[in-house]
N, C-alpha and C positions, 0 to 999 in steps of 0.2 A: 269672482267668477272662476269656477274650476276650468282647467285647460280641456279643450275638446279638439279631436283631430279633424282635419279638413279631408273631405271624402277623397279628393283627387290625390292628395299627398299619401293617404292611407293605401290607396290602390298601388301607387308607385312602390311603397315600402314592401307591400305583400308580393308584388311581382319580383322584386329583388330577392326576397326570401325564397321564393319558388326557384328562381334561376340559380341561386347559390347551392341548391341541392342537386344540380345537374353534374354529371361526371365529366362533361366536355371541358377541356382546358381553356379553349377560347372563351367560352361562356364564363368560366371562373375568373379569367383575366378582366373581362368586362365588368363582372360583379365587383372586383377589387377597386376598379376605377370609379364606378358608381358610388361605392361606399365612401371613397375619399371625397367625392363631390358633396354627397349628402352630409358628411361630417362638418361641412362649412356652415350648415344651418343649425343654430343652437337647439331648436326644438325637435331635431331628428331623433334625439334620445327619448323624447316624450313619446314619439310614435312607437319606438321599440318597446318601451315598458308597457304601453297601452296594448300592443299585440300580445305581449306575454301575459298580462294580468286580466285584461278585460275583454279581449276579442274571443269569446268562448265559441263563436261559430267556426273558427279555424281549427285545423287538426293539430294535435299536441306537438308532433315533431316541429312544425313550423313555428308554433308559439315558443317552444323551448329554444329553437335556433335564434329567434329574435332576442331572447334573454341572454344567450351566449355572446351574440354580437355586441350587445349592450355591455356585457361584462368586459369584453376586450376594449371597448371604448373607455370604460371606467379605468381600466388598468393603464391605458395609454395617456389619456388626457382629462382625468377627473378634475384636476385643479382648474381647468378652463371652463367647466360647466357653469352657466349662470346660476346664482343661488336658487331662483325659483324652479329651475329644471331639477337641480339636485334634490330640493325638498320634495318635489312631486314624485321623483323616483323612490325616495326613501319611504314616503307615505304609502305609495302603492305597494311596495314590498311588504310592509308590515300589515297592511289591510288584507293582503291576499296570501299570506303564508299558509293559510289553511285550505288552499285550493284542493278540490276533490281528486285531482290527478297527482299521483306520486311523482311523475316526471316534472310537472310544473312546480310542485313544492320544492323539489330538489334544486331546480334551476334558480328559483327565487332565493333559496338558501345560499347558493354559490354567489349570487349577485350581492346579497347582504354582506357576506364575508369579504368579498372583494372591496366593497365600499369601506367596510370597517378596517381592512388592512391598509387602506390609503391614509392612515393617520386619523381616520374618522371616528375611532372609538371615543377619542376625547371630545370631538365636536358633535357627537350624536348621542348626548347623554341619556336620551329616553330609550335607546335601543335595547340595552341589556335588561332594564326593569320591565320593559314591555314584553320582551320574549319570555322572561321568567313568569310574568303574569299569565301569558297565553298558555303556559304549561298547565294551568289549572282548568283550562277550558273543558267543558263536558264533551266538546266535539273532538273525536279522535284525530281527524285530519289536521285541525289547528294545533293540537298538542304535538303530534308527530312532526309537522312542518317546523314548528318552533324548535323542537328538540334537534331536528336535523340541522337547522341553522346554527344553534348553539354549539353543537358538536364541531361544526366546521370552524366556528370562531375560536373555540378552545384549542383546536388543532393548530390554527394559524397564529394565535396571539397569546399562547399560554404564559409567556414571561410578562407581557404587558398587564395581563389580568391580575397577576400576583404582585403588582407594584403600587406604590403610593399614587402614581399618576392618575389612577382612576378611583382613588378612595377605597381600594381593596374590595371590589365587588364579590370576590370569592367567599368572603365571610358569610354572605347571603346565599351565593350560588351553590356552594358545595353541600351544605346541609339540605338545601332544596333538592339537589340531584339525588342525594342518598335516600330521600323519601320515595323516589320513583323506582328504587330497586325492587319494590314489591308490587309494581303496577301489573294489572292483569294482561296487558299486551306485551308479548315478547319483544316486539320491535322497539317499544318504549324502554323496557328494561335494558335492552342492549345499548340504546343511545345513552342512557343514564350512566352505565358503567364506563362506556367509551369516553364520556365527558370527564368523569373523575380521573380516569386513567391518564389523561393528558398532564396531570399535575403531580404524578408520583415522582418521576425522575428529577424534576426541579425542586422537590421537597417543599411545595407551597405550604406556607404557614397554616392557612385555613384547613388544609387537608391533614397536616400533622396534628392539629388540635382535635380532629375528629377521627383519628386513625383507627381507634378501637371499634367505633361504630362501623367504619368502612370495612374492616376485616370481618366483623360479625356478619355484616350484610352479605359479603362475598360468600362466607361459609353457608349462609342460608340459601344461596342460589346453587350450591354444589350439585344438586340433582336436577337442575333445570332441563326441561325437555327440548329447549330450543338451542340449536347448535351455535348460532351467533352469540347467544348469551354465554354459553359454556366457553367459547373461544375468548370472549372478553374477560371472563373470570380467570382463565388460565393466564392471560396476558398480564392481568393485574398482579397475580401472585408471583409471576416471574420478576416483575419490576420491583415488587416489595422486597423480594429476596435480596436485591442489590441495595435497596435504599433503607429499609427498616427491618432487617433480619431479626433485630431484637424482639420485635412484636410477634414474629412468626415462630421463634424458637419454642415457646411453650406448646404450640400446636403442631410441631414439626412432624410428629409421627403420623397424625391424621392427614396432614397436607401431602406427605409422601404417598400415603395410601391412595388419596384422591388422584394425584398426578399419575400414579401407576395405571389407574383405570383410564384416565383421559388420554394417556399416550397410546392407548389401544382404541380410541374413539372411532366409531364407524365413519365419522366425517374427518377426512384427512386434514382439513384446516385446523380443526380442534386438536387433533393428534400432534400436528406440527407445533402449535403454540405450547402444548404441554411438554413436548420433547425439549423445547428451549430451557425448561426448568432444570433439566439435568446438566445442561451446558453451563448455566449460570451457577448452579449449586457447586459445581466442581471448582469454581474459582473462589469459593468461600472457605475460610479456615475451618469451619465446622464440618466440611463435607464428609471427611472420613468417619467422624464420630456419628454423624446423622445417618449416613447411608449404609454403614457396615452391615447392619442386620437385614437390609433390604436387597442386597445385591442378588440374592438367590431369585428374587422375583424380577428385578430390574433388567438383569443381563439378557434373559431370554426375550424380553419385550423389545429391547433395543436391537438385538440381533434380528428379530422378526421384522422390525421396521426397515431393515437394510436391504430387503428384497426390492427389486424393481416392481412397480405396480403395472397392471396391464396397460394403463394409459401411457406410462413411461416407455414401455416397449414399443407401442405404436408410434409415439413421437420420435423415438430413437431409431425407427425403422429397424427394429431388432431382427427382423426376418430377412433384411437385405444383406446378403453376405458380401457381394462384390459391387463396389460403387466407385472404384478408382478412376473410371473414365468419365464420370459425371462431373462437370465443372462445378466449383463452389459458387453459391450465390453470395454476392458481396456483403449482404447484411449479416452473414454468419461469421464474418471475420472481425473479431474484437479489435478495437484500436490497441496498438502496442505502445507501451510507454518506455522511453529510453531512460535507463538509469545512468545519470551523468557520472563522470569519472571522479572518484574521491581517492586521494593519495593516502595509502596506509602503510604501516611498517610490519615487518615479519615479527612474530612473537615466538617465545620459547615454546617448544613442544607443539608445533603446529604451523599451519600456513598463516598468511596475513589474515587478520580477522575481517570477516565480512561485516559491514556496518550493521546496525541493529536491524537485521533482516527478518521479516516475518515469513515463515514458511507457509505458503498457501497451497500445498500440494494435496490437501485432504481430498482424495477422491476426484482427481481431475477429470475422470472419464465421462461424466455426463453433464458438462457445463452447457450443453445446448438446451437442456430443460430449463423451465422456469428456474432461475438460478438456485433457489433454495427450496428444498422439499424434504419430506419426512426421511427419505433415504439418506440424504446428505447430513441432515441434522442428527439422525441416530448415529451415523458413522462418526461425526464430529464429537458427539457426546461420549461414545465409547473410547475415542482417542484421548479425550481429556481425562476421563475416569481411569484409563489405563495409566496415565501419568500420575494420578493421585494414589491409586491403590497398588500400582506395580504388580508384583507376582501374586498378590492376594486375589487378583481378579481371575487368575487362571483356573483354579478348581471349579469355578462356575462356568468357565468358557470351554475348557478342553473337551468335556463330554459332548457338548453341543457341536463343537467344530468337527469332530470325527464324522458325525452324521451329515454335516453340511458338505464338507469338502469332497465326499465320495458319492453324493446324492445323484441318482439318475436324472432328475429334473434339472435342466441347466440353470433355471432361474435361481433355484436354491443353492446349487453349487457355486454360482457366481457370487451370491451374497456371502457365502463362506469365505471365498477368496478376499472379498472386501473386508470382512471381519479381521482376517489374518493381517491385512495391511494396516487397518486402523489401530491395532494394538502394538504394531511393530516398535514404536518408539518407547512406550511406557513399559511394556512387558519383555523387552529384548532379553534381559538376563534369564528370565524364567523360560523363554522360548528356545534358548540355545540348545538344550539337549534334544529338542524335536527337529531342529532345522536340517540335520543331515538327511532325514527322511522327507521332510516337507519340501525343501527346495527342489529336489528332483521331481516331486509330484507337481509343483507349480510350473517347472520348466516344461513338463508334459502338457500342462493346461495351455501353454502358449500355442499348442497345435490343435486345440479343441476346434470342433467344427462350427461352434457359435462365435461370431465376431465379438460379442459383448463379453464372453468368457476370456477370449484371447486378450482383449484390451485391459480388463481388470487384472489379469495375471501379470501383464507388463508393469502396472502400477505397484502391485503388491511386492513383486520381486525387487523393484527399485527401492522399496522401503527397507529391504534386508541387504542392500548392496554392500553396506559396510562390513557385515559379517562374511558375505561371500568373498570379499577381497581379502579378508584376514585368514582365509583357509589356503592350503596349497592350490596353485592356479588350476591344476588339472582336475581337482575335485569338483568345483562348481563354476569357477569363473569362466573357464573355457566353454563348457556346455551352455552356460547362460548367455555368453556373448554370441556364440554361434546361433542360438535360437532367436535372440533379440534381433540380430542382424537380418535373419529371415523375415521377422515380423515387420521390420522397417520396410521391407518390400512386399508386405501383405497386400492382398487385393482390396482390403476394406480400409477406408480413409480413417475411421476412428481408431483402428488398430495401428495404422501407420503413425498416427499422432501419439498414441500412448507409448508406442515402442521408441519413437524418437525422444520423447521426454525421459523415458526410463533409461535410455542409453546415455543421455546427457548426465543423469545422476550417477550412473555406473562409471562414466568417464571421470567425474569429479572425485569419486572414491578411489578408483584404481590408479589414476595418474600414470606414472611410467610403467606400471605393470602391463599396459596395453601396447608398449613399444613393439614386442615381438609380432603382434598381430596387425600392425599398422596397414600393411599392404591390403590385407583382407578387408579391414574396416573401411579404408578409403574406396576400394572397389564398390562396396555396398552403397556408401553415402553418395558417391558420384553417380551410380546407376539410378538411385532414387531421384536425383536431379531431373532426369529425363522423364520420370514416371509421375511425379507428384502434381496434384492440383495446387491452386493458389495458397490456400490456408496452411497446408502442411509444409509447403516450401519454406514458409517463414519459420517453422519449428526446426526444419532441417538446417537452416543457417545457424540456428542456435547450437544444434548438436555438433556442427563442424567447428564453430567458434570455441565451444567447450573442449572439444578434442585438442585444438591447438593450445588452449590454456593448460590442458592437463599434461600433454607430452612435451610441450616447449620446444627446445632446439632439436629434439630428436626428429621433428618433422622436416628439418632442413636437409633432405636427401633428394638428389635430382629425380629419382623415380617417383617419390611422393609428390614433389612439386609438379611434375609432369601430369600426374593424375588429377590433382586437386585444382590447380590454378586455371586451366582453360575453361571449365564450366563456370567457375566463379566470375571470371572476367567476361565471359559471354553474357551472363546475366547483367553484369555491371554495365555493359555497353547497350543492352536492350532497354534498360530502365531510363525513363526521362527524369530530368531534374526535379519535377514536381511530384514524383511518384513516392508515396509513403513506404513502399517496399524497400526503398533505399535504406531506411533505418536499420532493419535487422541485417541487411547485407553489409552495410558500413560497419556495424558492430562486429560482424563475423570477420570481415577483412582486417579490422583493427587487431583482433586476436591472432589472426593468421600472420600479419606483418610482424607482430611482436615475436611470434614463435620462429618464423623463418629468418628473421634478421637479414643478413646479406642475401639470402636466397630470394628475398622479395624484390631485390633491386630491379630485375628486368620489368617488373610490373608497376614500379612505384610512380613513374612520372605521370601517366594519365590519371591515376588515383589521386595523387597529390593535387594536380591541376583542378580536378573536378571539385575537390573539397574546398579549395580556395574560392572557386566560382560560386559554390553553394553559400559560403559565408558572405561573399560580396553581394550576391543577389538578395539575400535576406536583409542585409543591412540597408541596401538601396530601397527595398520595399518598405522597411520600417521608417525610413526617412520620409518617403512620399506619404505614407499613411499619417505620420505625425503632423505633416504640413497640411494635408487635405483629407481628413478622415472620411469625408462624404464621397470622395472620388475613388479612394483606393481601399482595398481590404487590408486588414492587419496581416502581417506575414506569419507563417507557421514557424515559430522559433526553433522547433525541434530539428529542422533541417540544419540550422546553424550549429546547434549543440552537438548533434551526432557528427557533423563534419569536423568540428574542433576536436572531438574525442578521437576520431580516426587520425587526424594530423598528429595528435599526441602519440598514438600507437605507432605511426610511421617514425616519428622522431625517436621514440624509445627503441624500436626495433632496428632502425637503420643507423642510429647514432650519427657519426660524422658524415655518413653518406648523404644526409639530407642537405648538407651545406649548399650544394649547387642549386637544389630546388628552391631553397629559401632565398638564395641570392637573386634568382630570376623572377621572384614574385613579390607582390606587395603585402605579404602576410603580416609584417610588423605593423603597418599602418592599420590593417583590418583589426589586428589584435588590440591595438590602442583603442579603437572604437568599441570593440566587444567588451573590453574591461570596464568601460564606462557605461555599460548598458544598464541604466537605472530603470528597470521596469518591474512588472510583477513577477518576472521569471529570473530568480537569482541563479538558475542553472547556467545561463549564458555566461555570467561572470565566473561561476564555479569552473566551467570547462576552459574558459580563457586562461585562468591562473594555472590550471594543470598544464596547458599547452606551453605557457610561458616558462614554467619550470623545466619541461622536457626540452624545449628549444635551448634554454640556458645550458643544459647539460650537453646537448648535441652540437650546437654551433654558436657559442657565445659571441664571437666577433660580430655577428649580425644583430645580436640583442643589445650589445653594450652601448651603441650610440643612442638608444632609446631610454636608458636607465633613468636619466634625470627626469624624464616625463612619467615613466612607469612607477617609480617608487612612491610618490605622493598618493597615487591611486591605490597601490597595495596597502599603504598605511590606513587609508579611510575604510578599507574593506576588512580590517581586523575587528570585525564586529560579531561577537559570538551569537548574536541573534540568528544569523544565517550560518549554522554550524559548518556546512560543507564549503561555502564560499570562504569563510574565515580559515578553515583547515587548509584549503589549497593555496590561499594567498600566503599563509604562514610558511608552507613548504617551499613555495616559489622564492620567498625572501631568503630562506636558508640556502637554496641552490645558487641564487644570485651572489650572495655574499661569499660563497666558496670561490666563485670565479673572480669577483672584484678584488678580494684581498683588502689591503690597506685603503684602497679607494672607496671602500664602503663608508668610511668615517662620516662624510657629510650627511648620510641618510639615517644613521643610528637613531637620532632623536625623533625621526618620523615614526618609528615603529616600536622602540624598546618599551615605553611605558605601557602601551596597549598589550604587548606580549606578557609583561610581568603581571598585569591585571588579569589576563585570561588564565594564566597558570595558577593563580590563587583563587579563581572562582569556584564556589562549591558546585557540585553536579555537572562539571564540564565533562563531555564524553571523552573516553579514553584516547581515541585516535587523535582528537584535537590537542589533548594534554601532551601526548607524545611528540607530535609535530612541533608544538610550541617549545617544548624543552629542547628538542634538537636545534631549532632555529636560534634560540637564545644562546645555546652553547656555541653554535657556529659564529654568531655575531661576536661573541667574546673571543673566539679563536682569532678572528681577523682584526678586531679592535678592542683588545683587553682593557686599555686605559678608560675607554668610554663606558664599558659594561660592568667592569669589576666593582665599582662603588655600589652597584645595586645588589650584589651577591646576597646579603642577609635577607633581602625581600623575596628571593626566589629559590634559594638553594634547597630548602626542604622539599617543596612540591616537585622541584626539578629531579631530585634524586629518586623520589618514590615513583615518579611516572616513567623513569627509564630503566628501572631494575628488571622489568620483565621482557625487555626487547632483546632479540637475538643479536649476537655480535655481527656488526656489518659496518659498511663505510660511514653511514650517517651517524651511527652511535659513536664510531671512532672519532670523527671530527668534533662531535659535540663534547665528548669527554676531554679531548685535548684542550678545547676551549675552556672548560671548567678548571682544568689543572693550571693553565696559564693565568686565569683570573685569580685563582687561590694564591699564586705566586705574587700577584700585584696587590692583593688585599686579603692576606691570611686571616685577619681578624673577622672578616665577613662570614667565615664558616664555623668559627669556634662553637657557637651555640648549637649548631646542628651537625657537628662532626660525625656523630654516630650514623646519620643518614648517608653521609658521603661514604663512610666505610662500607655500609651495606650495598651501596650502588657499585662500588669498586668490586666487591665480592661477586657481583652478578656477572662479571666477565668470565667466559670460559677460557678463551686464550687470546688476550690482547696482543697486539704487535709488541716486539721487544722494547722499542723506545717509549711506547705508551705505558708498558709495565714499569719501566724505570721511573716515569713521571709519578705513577701511583706510589712506588716504593719510596721516592724522595719525600713526598708529602706525608705519608704515614709515619715514616721515621722522623721527619722533621717535627711533626706534631708531638710525637712521643718524647723526643729530646726536650722540646719546648716546655712540656708540662712536668717532666721528670718521671722517673721509674715508678715512684709510689702512686702519684696521681694517675698515671696510665693504668696501673693495676686496677685501681678503683673504677676508672672509666670503663675498662674492658670487661669488668664484672657484669656490666649491664647488657653485654652482647648475648644474643641467643647462641646456644652451643654451636650450631651449624656455621654461623658467621665467624665465631672464634676460630673454629677449625680451618676454614678456608683462608682467613687472613694469616694464620700462623703458617699454613702450608705454602701459600703463594708468596707471602711478603715478609715472613719471619717476624711478625709483630704479635 
């Protein structure tokens, strides 16, 4: 006997569905409670599917809502559905997939996919064959409904469908889908392509077997009049470019011609998909060869796509010039992510290397729009192509640029400035001759009457900051800085934001060149404090932090401290402990403390105390949450991470002055807990080890009593799976051993074998290799007897990883360690002595006693092997190495 609803029960469910469409919050709460009660009845879900599929007298939104509530129940507790209920729901779904209403069909499709993704593809064997059979139905609704459901299943379960678990259904499904590329309904053609597209990136075998048919079928649809079909064709070709470029190369000329047309498609969604093609092609080795002949067509199309559309301008309130007094709405403020501290070393010819950082500054200025649009994609494509073609791009661009940059219509002029910024990285060399004229023009654009022109000019100028700083300061740096500072105080919030970001870039490039203007810069930044709304305040903190990083100790002047610190501390006192705005402010203060050093002393106590409190609160909440997860919320770990990083900044900036602060707090106990924080966020441990190293340098007497407990934890964290944690733990061990001296001996065994393993691992990031080498050298410096026997196992990678590091304290102690170990175990370096010679030659001016150690080892080796063998040996040296060793050490 088929299940039938009880009239009274049905009325109750319908009333609930009606109530849940009410905007009133009290009603919504009652609905939630009622839902939880009804979910106690096993056949409540039968009522829901009945309303969705059979109660045709109800209006469609109510029926669809019934299906969506059922979908949520399936998601939450499908495993508890009685088998007869589950079977009834599945049967009803398949029997009604062809409902005449597109809304109901789509809802049933979503429901089917949700059941399928609950591991039910395996236990619902008839699902895929039935849906595929229904595709043959003469009835359009049935065919479309089934295809809709299949498309959702393909999206959700593409990997499972291509596995042995289900007997490889794709062998039947893909050829079936390909037949429908020729269907008379555009909606069905579109579904068919979308289904197959799900399997390109995973290189499903069934698709690879039919790849030529697939590509031919796509070409046949090139002229399709339906925009959704064209969009899916473009999407397919972009993915094939990544996965099966070999099959596209024979047709590349005509594909490029097609994509040139589609990038100008009247439907922006199609144009956007097509524009992705150029971005993807630029990453392929064949790009230059394939595109060279087409640049003359492509460049104007990309440039044209870089204009704001009318919709963009409306969304960006392009006509609103002054909005600085309007508060920001909270949802406009993107969550910020704190980048945890990683300890790096200074390199030859440049500052410390930034970790593998991705620059995401491509056209920052319109991130309030739907994040990705034709303008951004065109700009990104031009940027990557400029990096591929370099100067060869300019003959196609320069004639266009003149017309754009001086155009009377601001929208066109604005796009020209964006073009100029997009090519800055790739075409820099070729642009240099034009910059003396262009930069003043751009600086003039900073005063344009349109806010969107002013903001893009900020961005583009920041892309040329490196060149500006390389010229005499009066030429461009001074005028640029003067105008940018005015823009920081612009009446328009978008301009303020762009100017602050651009200024931060300029600070990074100019560094100490800014020192003469510090007073003027600080006046502006401090004035902005009183003027900015919420969102831009966060960017202002960044500009102040970057300024401190860039000018360093030059900031430590009473007049500068007097300007800068009061507003920062006022904000600091205003913010509550649970306010996320503390993150950027803490980061900013960390940079300021490091720069001011002793100048920060008057402010350090309340800052220090609060950081300790933040760590303590987070740990306490984590503890409560782990004991009673249903009673307490999980803490936001970021508070703890940022606080630990600021404490590191204080320890680094104040050095020995933190002694009294540490003595009066329980930071060592807290640190012990943070270091053992085994959870999904390795950043907690990463920041803990950085702080441990900084405290070791600043006030070791407080750290020493804990070493016996800390060392085993450091040893277990030498796991290169978490690069940054491992890096900071390694660095901290090196700092500890310099303080411990001989007393380090009992701990060597806990760490040495892991360090030797890491330095020999292929593909280990440079920063980690360098820190590992330094620490091994330092361990050898304090305990040579324990470490020297291992020399042959690490000397070669040790030498190669330290040859590019600047002369500094860390390098000095590490090389002393190696020299002492060679004294203990000279045989350990014989095989790799040439590497040692090369590493020694990398020193510019070692201290005298270290130079003597090098001298003795080189000459000792030479005497050991004899003049004739040494001659043979030194023949292998590159000429530069030979010269340096002869000049510095007379060998």
